DOROKOL-342293 format. One line per field, with one value per residue (C-alpha): x, y, z; residue in three letters. Coordinates in Angstrom, 1 decimal, always signed. Example, Ala and Ser with C-alpha at 12.3 -4.5 7.8 and 13.67 -1.06 7.14 Angstrom:
<atoms>
xx	(+12.3 +13.7)
yy	(-4.5 -1.1)
zz	(+7.8 +7.1)
r	(ALA SER)
</atoms>
This chain:
<atoms>
xx	(+14.9 +15.4 +13.6 +12.6 +9.1 +10.0 +12.8 +15.3 +14.8 +18.0 +17.2 +19.7 +23.1 +25.7 +29.5 +30.4 +27.2 +24.3 +21.2 +19.0 +15.6 +14.2 +11.2 +12.1 +9.8 +12.0 +13.9 +18.2 +21.1 +21.0 +23.5 +24.3 +28.3 +29.1 +31.5 +33.7 +34.2 +31.4 +29.4 +27.3 +25.4 +22.7 +19.9 +16.6 +14.1 +10.7 +7.0 +3.5 +5.0 +7.1 +10.7 +12.5 +16.5 +17.8 +21.6 +23.3 +27.0 +30.2 +33.0 +31.9 +33.5 +32.4 +32.0 +31.3 +28.8 +28.8 +26.4 +25.1 +23.7 +21.8 +22.5 +20.3 +22.1 +24.9 +22.6 +22.0 +18.6 +18.6 +18.5 +16.8 +18.6 +16.2 +16.0 +15.4 +17.0 +20.0 +21.9 +20.8 +23.8 +24.0 +25.8 +27.7 +27.7 +30.0 +29.1 +30.8 +28.3 +25.1 +21.9 +19.0 +15.9 +12.5 +9.4 +5.8 +2.8 -0.2 +0.1 -2.8 -1.0 -3.8 -3.4 -6.8 -8.9 -7.9 -7.4 -6.3 -4.9 -8.1 -6.2 -3.6 +0.3 +2.2 +4.7 +7.4 +6.4 +7.7 +10.6 +11.1 +11.5 +12.9 +16.5 +16.2 +16.6 +20.0 +21.3 +23.7 +21.7 +20.1 +18.8 +17.9 +19.8 +17.1 +13.5 +11.4 +7.9 +5.4 +2.7 -0.1 +2.5 -0.5 -4.3 -5.5 -9.3 -9.3 -8.4 -7.8 -10.3 -8.0 -7.0 -10.6 -11.0 -8.1 -9.2 -12.9 -11.2 -10.1 -12.6 -16.4 -16.6 -20.2 -18.4 -15.9 -13.7 -15.8 -13.0 -10.5 -7.5 -7.6 -4.8 -0.7 -1.3 -3.4 -1.2 +1.7 -0.2 -0.8 +2.5 +3.6 +1.2 +2.1 +6.0 +6.0 +4.8 +8.0 +9.5 +8.8 +10.6 +13.9 +13.4 +13.0 +16.5 +18.9 +17.2 +17.7 +14.6 +13.2 +9.6 +6.8 +3.2 +0.1 -3.5 -4.5 -1.8 -3.7 -7.5 -8.8 -8.2 -6.2 -6.6 -8.8 -9.9 -10.5 -14.1 -13.1 -10.3 -13.4 -15.5 -13.1 -11.4 -15.3 -15.4 -14.0 -12.2 -10.2 -7.7 -6.0 -5.9 -3.6 -1.6 -1.2 -1.0 +2.1 +3.4 +3.5 +4.9 +8.1 +8.9 +8.2 +8.8 +10.4 +13.6 +14.8 +14.7 +17.1 +21.3 +23.5 +24.4 +21.0 +19.8 +22.4 +21.4 +17.1 +16.2 +13.0 +15.4 +17.4 +14.6 +13.1 +16.2 +17.3 +14.3 +13.1 +10.2 +9.8 +5.5 +5.1 +8.0 +6.4 +3.1 +3.8 +5.4 +2.7 +0.7 +3.1 +2.8 -1.4 -1.6 +1.0 +1.6 +4.6 +6.5 +7.7 +9.2 +8.5 +9.9 +14.3 +16.8 +19.1 +22.2 +23.0 +26.3 +25.0 +21.1 +19.1 +15.9 +14.0 +10.7 +8.2 +5.1 +2.1 -0.2 +0.5 +1.9 -0.8 -2.2 -6.0 -7.5 -9.9 -7.7 -4.6 -4.4 -1.2 +0.3 +3.0 +3.2 +6.0 +8.5 +8.2 +8.1 +11.3 +13.0 +12.0 +13.2 +16.4 +17.0 +16.8 +18.8 +21.8 +24.9 +22.9 +26.1 +26.8 +23.6 +22.7 +19.5 +16.7 +14.0 +11.1 +9.2 +5.3 +2.8 +0.4 +1.0 +1.8 +0.6 -3.0 -5.1 -5.9 -10.0 -9.1 -6.5 -9.2 -12.2 -9.8 -8.9 -12.5 -13.2 -10.7 -12.8 -15.8 -14.9 -12.7 -16.3 -15.8 -19.4 -20.6 -22.0 -24.3 -21.4 -18.9 -21.2 -21.8 -17.5 -17.2 -19.7 -18.1 -14.5 -15.4 -17.3 -15.1 -11.0 -10.1 -7.0 -4.2 -1.7 -4.3 -6.5 -4.1 -3.8 -0.8 +1.1 +1.1 +2.1 +5.0 +6.6 +6.5 +8.1 +10.4 +11.3 +11.6 +14.3 +16.2 +16.1 +17.3 +20.8 +24.5 +24.1 +21.1 +20.6 +19.8 +16.8 +13.8 +11.5 +8.3 +7.5 +4.5 +2.0 -1.9 -4.0 -4.0 -2.3 +0.8 +1.2 +4.4 +3.5 +6.1 +5.2 +6.1 +6.6 +5.1 +7.9 +10.1 +11.7 +13.8 +17.7 +16.9 +14.3 +11.2 +8.4 +6.1 +6.6 +3.3 +3.4 +0.7 -0.4 +2.2 -1.2 -4.4 -7.1 -9.2 -12.7 -13.3 -15.5 -12.4 -10.1 -12.3 -12.5 -9.0 -8.7 -11.5 -9.4 -6.8 -8.4 -9.3 -13.6 -11.5 -9.4 -12.2 -15.1 -12.0 -11.6 -15.1 -15.2 -12.7 -13.8 -16.9 -14.4 -13.0 -9.8 -6.8 -4.4 -2.0 +1.9 +2.3 +0.7 +1.6 +1.0 +1.2 +3.9 +3.3 +0.4 -2.0 -0.9 -3.3 -2.2 +0.4 +3.7 +6.9 +9.1 +12.5 +14.7 +18.4 +20.8 +24.1 +26.3 +23.3 +21.7 +18.7 +16.2 +12.9 +11.5 +7.9 +6.8 +3.8 +3.2 +2.0 +1.0 +3.0 +1.1 +2.9 +1.2 +4.8 +5.2 +7.0 +7.5 +7.2 +8.2 +5.3 +7.6 +11.5 +12.6 +15.3 +14.5 +17.9)
yy	(+23.3 +23.2 +25.8 +26.5 +26.0 +27.1 +27.9 +27.8 +27.7 +28.1 +25.6 +23.8 +25.6 +25.1 +26.2 +24.6 +23.1 +24.1 +22.9 +24.5 +22.8 +23.5 +22.5 +22.0 +21.7 +19.0 +16.2 +17.8 +18.2 +21.2 +22.7 +25.4 +27.3 +29.5 +32.9 +31.8 +28.5 +26.3 +24.4 +21.1 +19.7 +16.3 +15.0 +15.7 +13.5 +12.3 +12.1 +12.5 +14.1 +16.8 +17.5 +18.5 +18.2 +19.6 +20.4 +19.6 +22.2 +21.7 +23.7 +27.3 +29.1 +29.7 +33.4 +34.4 +35.5 +34.2 +34.7 +32.0 +31.3 +28.1 +26.0 +23.5 +21.6 +23.9 +27.1 +29.6 +30.2 +32.0 +34.4 +35.3 +37.9 +40.9 +40.6 +43.6 +42.1 +41.8 +38.9 +35.7 +35.1 +31.6 +32.7 +31.2 +33.1 +31.8 +31.7 +35.1 +36.7 +35.6 +34.3 +35.8 +33.8 +35.2 +33.2 +33.3 +31.3 +31.2 +32.9 +32.8 +33.4 +33.6 +36.8 +39.2 +39.6 +42.5 +46.0 +46.4 +43.2 +42.2 +41.0 +43.4 +43.4 +40.3 +40.0 +37.6 +40.2 +43.2 +41.7 +41.0 +44.0 +45.6 +43.1 +44.2 +47.5 +47.1 +44.0 +44.5 +45.7 +43.3 +40.1 +36.8 +33.9 +31.3 +31.9 +29.5 +28.5 +27.4 +25.7 +26.5 +27.6 +26.5 +26.5 +23.2 +23.0 +27.9 +28.4 +31.6 +32.2 +31.5 +27.9 +27.4 +28.2 +26.2 +23.5 +23.8 +23.0 +19.4 +18.0 +18.8 +20.8 +19.8 +16.7 +16.3 +17.6 +20.1 +23.6 +22.1 +20.6 +17.0 +15.4 +16.0 +17.8 +20.2 +20.4 +21.7 +24.5 +25.8 +25.7 +27.2 +30.0 +30.4 +30.4 +32.2 +35.6 +37.4 +39.1 +35.3 +33.6 +35.8 +36.0 +31.9 +31.8 +34.2 +33.1 +29.9 +28.3 +25.6 +24.3 +22.1 +21.7 +22.4 +21.4 +23.7 +21.9 +19.1 +20.1 +22.6 +20.5 +17.8 +14.7 +16.3 +13.1 +9.5 +10.1 +13.1 +10.8 +7.6 +10.1 +11.2 +8.2 +6.4 +9.5 +8.1 +11.3 +12.0 +9.0 +10.7 +13.7 +13.1 +10.6 +13.7 +16.7 +13.8 +13.2 +16.6 +18.1 +15.5 +16.9 +20.9 +21.4 +18.0 +17.2 +21.2 +20.1 +17.5 +18.2 +16.5 +13.7 +12.9 +12.5 +10.1 +7.8 +8.0 +5.3 +6.9 +10.0 +7.1 +5.2 +8.2 +9.1 +5.9 +5.1 +6.8 +7.7 +7.8 +8.4 +4.6 +4.6 +8.1 +7.2 +3.6 +6.1 +8.5 +4.7 +4.0 +7.3 +7.0 +3.8 +3.8 +7.6 +6.3 +4.9 +8.3 +11.1 +14.7 +16.2 +17.5 +18.9 +22.0 +23.1 +27.0 +26.9 +27.6 +27.6 +24.2 +24.5 +21.3 +21.3 +19.2 +17.4 +18.1 +17.3 +13.9 +11.9 +12.5 +9.6 +9.8 +6.8 +8.9 +6.6 +7.3 +10.8 +12.5 +15.1 +12.6 +9.2 +7.5 +7.0 +11.3 +11.9 +9.6 +11.7 +15.0 +14.1 +12.9 +15.8 +18.7 +16.9 +16.0 +17.9 +20.4 +22.5 +22.4 +24.7 +27.9 +28.9 +25.8 +26.6 +24.0 +24.8 +23.5 +24.6 +25.0 +27.0 +25.9 +27.8 +29.6 +32.5 +30.5 +30.6 +28.9 +26.1 +25.6 +25.2 +22.3 +21.0 +20.4 +19.5 +16.3 +15.8 +15.6 +13.7 +11.0 +10.3 +12.3 +13.1 +10.1 +9.2 +12.4 +14.7 +12.8 +13.3 +17.0 +17.3 +16.0 +18.3 +20.8 +19.9 +20.2 +23.5 +25.9 +24.0 +22.7 +20.8 +22.3 +20.8 +22.0 +19.5 +16.8 +17.4 +14.4 +16.0 +19.8 +18.5 +16.4 +19.0 +21.6 +19.1 +18.5 +22.5 +22.5 +19.4 +21.2 +24.5 +24.0 +23.2 +23.3 +23.5 +24.9 +27.0 +31.4 +31.0 +28.2 +29.3 +27.8 +29.6 +28.9 +30.3 +28.8 +31.4 +34.5 +36.6 +37.3 +37.4 +36.3 +34.2 +33.0 +30.3 +29.6 +26.4 +25.9 +25.3 +25.7 +27.9 +27.3 +29.1 +29.5 +32.2 +30.7 +31.8 +31.1 +32.9 +33.0 +34.5 +34.8 +35.1 +36.3 +37.0 +36.1 +37.8 +37.4 +38.4 +41.5 +38.4 +36.3 +39.9 +40.3 +36.6 +36.6 +39.5 +38.7 +35.6 +36.8 +38.6 +38.3 +37.8 +35.4 +33.5 +33.0 +32.1 +29.4 +27.9 +27.2 +25.4 +23.5 +22.6 +20.8 +18.9 +17.4 +18.5 +18.1 +21.9 +22.1 +21.4 +25.2 +28.8 +31.4 +35.1 +37.2 +39.5 +41.2 +41.5 +40.1 +42.2 +41.8 +41.8 +40.2 +40.1 +38.2 +38.0 +37.7 +36.5 +37.8 +35.5 +36.5 +34.8 +34.1 +37.3 +37.0 +39.6 +40.0 +42.1 +41.7 +43.6 +44.1 +44.4 +47.8 +50.1 +53.6 +56.8 +56.5 +52.9 +50.5 +48.6 +48.5 +46.3 +48.9 +47.4 +46.9 +45.3 +44.6 +43.3 +41.3 +37.9 +37.1)
zz	(-65.3 -62.0 -59.8 -56.5 -55.4 -51.7 -49.4 -48.9 -44.9 -43.1 -39.7 -37.6 -37.3 -34.5 -34.8 -38.1 -39.5 -40.6 -42.5 -45.3 -46.7 -49.9 -52.1 -56.0 -59.1 -60.5 -59.0 -59.1 -56.8 -54.4 -53.1 -50.8 -51.2 -48.7 -49.3 -47.1 -49.1 -46.6 -49.3 -48.8 -51.7 -52.0 -54.0 -53.8 -52.7 -53.5 -51.5 -53.1 -56.2 -55.2 -54.2 -51.3 -49.9 -46.7 -47.9 -44.9 -45.1 -43.3 -42.6 -41.3 -38.9 -35.4 -34.8 -39.1 -40.5 -44.0 -47.3 -49.3 -52.9 -53.9 -57.0 -58.5 -61.1 -60.3 -61.6 -59.2 -57.9 -54.7 -54.1 -57.5 -59.1 -58.7 -55.1 -53.1 -49.7 -48.6 -49.4 -47.0 -44.4 -42.2 -38.6 -36.0 -33.3 -29.9 -26.5 -25.7 -28.0 -25.9 -27.7 -29.1 -29.4 -30.7 -30.2 -30.9 -32.4 -34.4 -37.7 -40.0 -43.3 -45.5 -47.2 -47.3 -50.1 -50.6 -48.6 -45.6 -44.0 -41.3 -38.5 -38.9 -39.8 -39.7 -36.4 -38.9 -41.7 -39.6 -38.5 -41.7 -42.9 -39.8 -40.1 -43.8 -43.2 -40.9 -41.8 -39.3 -36.7 -33.9 -35.2 -33.8 -33.5 -33.9 -34.3 -32.4 -33.9 -31.2 -33.3 -35.8 -38.5 -40.5 -40.9 -41.7 -40.7 -41.6 -45.1 -46.6 -49.8 -51.9 -51.0 -50.7 -54.5 -55.5 -53.3 -54.7 -58.3 -57.3 -55.2 -54.2 -50.9 -50.0 -48.9 -45.9 -44.7 -46.9 -47.1 -44.3 -45.7 -46.7 -48.2 -48.8 -52.1 -50.2 -47.3 -49.7 -50.9 -47.2 -46.6 -50.3 -49.1 -45.8 -47.0 -49.8 -48.6 -49.8 -46.2 -44.5 -47.4 -46.8 -43.3 -42.8 -45.4 -42.9 -39.3 -38.1 -37.1 -35.1 -34.6 -33.0 -33.9 -32.1 -32.9 -35.8 -37.9 -37.6 -36.6 -34.2 -30.6 -32.0 -29.5 -26.8 -25.5 -25.8 -26.7 -29.1 -31.2 -31.3 -32.8 -35.6 -36.5 -37.1 -40.0 -43.5 -44.1 -40.0 -41.5 -44.6 -42.5 -40.1 -42.0 -44.8 -42.0 -40.1 -43.4 -44.3 -40.8 -40.8 -44.4 -44.0 -39.7 -38.2 -40.6 -39.8 -36.0 -35.9 -36.2 -39.5 -37.1 -35.8 -39.3 -40.1 -38.0 -38.7 -40.2 -42.0 -43.2 -45.2 -46.4 -47.7 -49.7 -51.0 -52.7 -55.9 -54.5 -50.6 -49.9 -49.4 -46.6 -45.1 -45.0 -42.9 -40.3 -39.9 -39.9 -37.1 -35.3 -35.8 -34.0 -31.6 -30.5 -28.3 -31.0 -32.3 -30.6 -32.3 -29.2 -29.5 -27.7 -29.0 -27.0 -28.0 -26.0 -22.3 -22.9 -23.4 -25.5 -24.9 -27.3 -26.2 -28.3 -26.0 -28.9 -30.5 -27.3 -25.2 -23.6 -23.5 -21.6 -19.0 -16.1 -16.9 -18.9 -19.5 -21.8 -21.9 -22.2 -20.0 -22.6 -23.6 -20.1 -18.6 -22.3 -20.7 -17.4 -18.7 -20.5 -17.9 -15.4 -18.1 -17.2 -15.6 -14.6 -18.5 -19.0 -17.5 -18.8 -19.6 -22.2 -22.3 -25.6 -25.4 -27.8 -24.8 -21.8 -19.0 -16.2 -17.6 -16.2 -12.6 -13.5 -16.9 -14.8 -12.1 -15.3 -16.6 -13.6 -12.5 -16.3 -15.8 -12.6 -13.9 -17.4 -14.9 -13.4 -10.2 -9.7 -11.8 -15.0 -15.8 -15.1 -17.0 -19.8 -19.6 -18.8 -22.4 -24.3 -22.0 -22.4 -26.5 -26.2 -24.3 -25.3 -22.0 -23.2 -22.1 -19.2 -16.3 -18.0 -17.6 -13.6 -12.7 -16.0 -15.1 -11.3 -12.5 -14.9 -11.7 -9.7 -12.7 -12.8 -9.1 -9.1 -11.9 -10.3 -7.4 -5.7 -6.7 -10.7 -11.0 -13.8 -13.5 -15.3 -16.1 -18.7 -20.3 -23.6 -25.6 -27.1 -28.6 -26.2 -28.6 -25.9 -24.2 -20.7 -17.5 -15.2 -12.6 -10.2 -6.2 -4.5 -0.8 +1.7 -1.2 -2.7 -6.4 -6.6 -10.4 -11.8 -13.7 -15.5 -18.3 -21.3 -23.2 -26.5 -29.5 -32.0 -34.8 -37.3 -36.1 -34.2 -30.6 -30.8 -28.1 -25.8 -25.8 -24.6 -22.1 -20.6 -20.3 -18.8 -16.4 -16.0 -14.4 -11.6 -8.2 -8.3 -11.6 -8.9 -5.9 -8.7 -9.7 -6.0 -5.7 -9.4 -7.9 -4.7 -6.7 -9.1 -5.7 -7.0 -5.2 -4.7 -7.9 -6.8 -7.6 -6.9 -9.5 -10.2 -13.5 -13.4 -17.1 -19.3 -20.6 -24.4 -26.9 -31.1 -33.2 -31.4 -30.9 -27.7 -27.1 -24.7 -24.7 -22.6 -22.0 -19.2 -16.3 -17.1 -19.2 -20.7 -22.2 -24.3 -26.5 -29.1 -31.4 -34.8 -35.9 -38.8 -38.5 -40.0 -44.0 -44.0 -43.3 -40.4 -37.1 -34.0 -31.0 -27.6 -25.6 -22.4 -21.2 -17.9 -16.6 -15.6 -14.3)
r	(UNK UNK UNK UNK UNK UNK UNK UNK UNK UNK UNK UNK UNK UNK UNK UNK UNK UNK UNK UNK UNK UNK UNK UNK UNK UNK UNK UNK UNK UNK UNK UNK UNK UNK UNK UNK UNK UNK UNK UNK UNK UNK UNK UNK UNK UNK UNK UNK UNK UNK UNK UNK UNK UNK UNK UNK UNK UNK UNK UNK UNK UNK UNK UNK UNK UNK UNK UNK UNK UNK UNK UNK UNK UNK UNK UNK UNK UNK UNK UNK UNK UNK UNK UNK UNK UNK UNK UNK UNK UNK UNK UNK UNK UNK UNK UNK UNK UNK UNK UNK UNK UNK UNK UNK UNK UNK UNK UNK UNK UNK UNK UNK UNK UNK UNK UNK UNK UNK UNK UNK UNK UNK UNK UNK UNK UNK UNK UNK UNK UNK UNK UNK UNK UNK UNK UNK UNK UNK UNK UNK UNK UNK UNK UNK UNK UNK UNK UNK UNK UNK UNK UNK UNK UNK UNK UNK UNK UNK UNK UNK UNK UNK UNK UNK UNK UNK UNK UNK UNK UNK UNK UNK UNK UNK UNK UNK UNK UNK UNK UNK UNK UNK UNK UNK UNK UNK UNK UNK UNK UNK UNK UNK UNK UNK UNK UNK UNK UNK UNK UNK UNK UNK UNK UNK UNK UNK UNK UNK UNK UNK UNK UNK UNK UNK UNK UNK UNK UNK UNK UNK UNK UNK UNK UNK UNK UNK UNK UNK UNK UNK UNK UNK UNK UNK UNK UNK UNK UNK UNK UNK UNK UNK UNK UNK UNK UNK UNK UNK UNK UNK UNK UNK UNK UNK UNK UNK UNK UNK UNK UNK UNK UNK UNK UNK UNK UNK UNK UNK UNK UNK UNK UNK UNK UNK UNK UNK UNK UNK UNK UNK UNK UNK UNK UNK UNK UNK UNK UNK UNK UNK UNK UNK UNK UNK UNK UNK UNK UNK UNK UNK UNK UNK UNK UNK UNK UNK UNK UNK UNK UNK UNK UNK UNK UNK UNK UNK UNK UNK UNK UNK UNK UNK UNK UNK UNK UNK UNK UNK UNK UNK UNK UNK UNK UNK UNK UNK UNK UNK UNK UNK UNK UNK UNK UNK UNK UNK UNK UNK UNK UNK UNK UNK UNK UNK UNK UNK UNK UNK UNK UNK UNK UNK UNK UNK UNK UNK UNK UNK UNK UNK UNK UNK UNK UNK UNK UNK UNK UNK UNK UNK UNK UNK UNK UNK UNK UNK UNK UNK UNK UNK UNK UNK UNK UNK UNK UNK UNK UNK UNK UNK UNK UNK UNK UNK UNK UNK UNK UNK UNK UNK UNK UNK UNK UNK UNK UNK UNK UNK UNK UNK UNK UNK UNK UNK UNK UNK UNK UNK UNK UNK UNK UNK UNK UNK UNK UNK UNK UNK UNK UNK UNK UNK UNK UNK UNK UNK UNK UNK UNK UNK UNK UNK UNK UNK UNK UNK UNK UNK UNK UNK UNK UNK UNK UNK UNK UNK UNK UNK UNK UNK UNK UNK UNK UNK UNK UNK UNK UNK UNK UNK UNK UNK UNK UNK UNK UNK UNK UNK UNK UNK UNK UNK UNK UNK UNK UNK UNK UNK UNK UNK UNK UNK UNK UNK UNK UNK UNK UNK UNK UNK UNK UNK UNK UNK UNK UNK UNK UNK UNK UNK UNK UNK UNK UNK UNK UNK UNK UNK UNK UNK UNK UNK UNK UNK UNK UNK UNK UNK UNK UNK UNK UNK UNK UNK)
</atoms>
């Protein structure tokens, strides 16, 4: 009998339609049936022996919330009969209801070997428990997962043991994930968590990858990529990472109309086994990154979300390094400026922060200059070693891209039709903070902020905590200026100041957008005296 292996995940929603993703244990017909009569049905497709379906649901009524169930070959598979959670629902809020956007990144989902979780309570588990306890209370309208949804290079003890049963861990890549099958195990481990499974079934989600979805510091530099391509395991790792990302994350980011126009989605569904078609796509994405677009746009009433790929599509040649290739940069500009008066809030989701602690920014700009030959070949070699050792590969390590984004944000935020707020949403750096930029000689009409929130479930060693705290300090800023002078670095297009944080712990931020107002809240997962999990507000403020 057909059964659910993973899911359901509620992904895309708008006023009248939604998509629901499932992985099943065999080929079957998947159906989503809503209490109000809305429904959708489709056959599963196959990749590498696994079976999936993305069910498009139509006929939803705007401004309502309806319970749903999942049937496989006509038999109910969700919710399970013994579920301790409330029914999963599909909600379609209207503009008058406002919009709540929760976001975070970096969820190491490995369960502890026994006893206390070494990295503390999971912020997604805690959010799930709160919603389940008060299903009619406040909940996000969408959850943005900004990278490192799985850790291909840092697996749990249980996954390590499972991998050792299928190959020799003494052979590269050792204890890291090697192929598509091992990626499916990562997703199974991460999304089978009961609280997270229910949360993702009832709160729509948008996702984008970061480095650990493939490997730490993915696409740091051209030299790094050449070294990886020289190994005998990297190609399969990357192909499997891109293939699994497309199946488990990217498909659900797209609207039903976008899916209907996607030739790869059609090819995978039309063949008995879509593995070859998907492998060909992944091979092209590796060989010609500019030929594939992972970035996407979602409009939620008068809020525009642009999720930007800041990993796979980088230009790595030292003489023309860029976070975004020319086509991607043009796409971003077009989406930002398209009918600018049609949105009140612009959200730019990028896994890597645009604005960093000043010392880190200056170190990255200096390193980019060194690697580019500003101080000669010997410094270029040193710079490459430092770049890899210190993870210097954020927006500030691509100075032209950093400035281009600053210019685009200033243009979008100035003049008639400017939105009330422009927020850059990021994760990656395992702490949370708010930073606000300013432009010399001009002040955008929009309130602009860098909102960084991570991790959802991970840790930061004390030394790193101290480093980030120091990185925001006045002495660190002075040190950064000296470093930048050595690199002959041009001044950045903007200056900025930290207006909140840093905060450390497992945490989520939530933006509440209503009309032209915006309110930000940071909540941290904590264990209460009774051993239960709770989200405690660490900060709440108005942005507009």
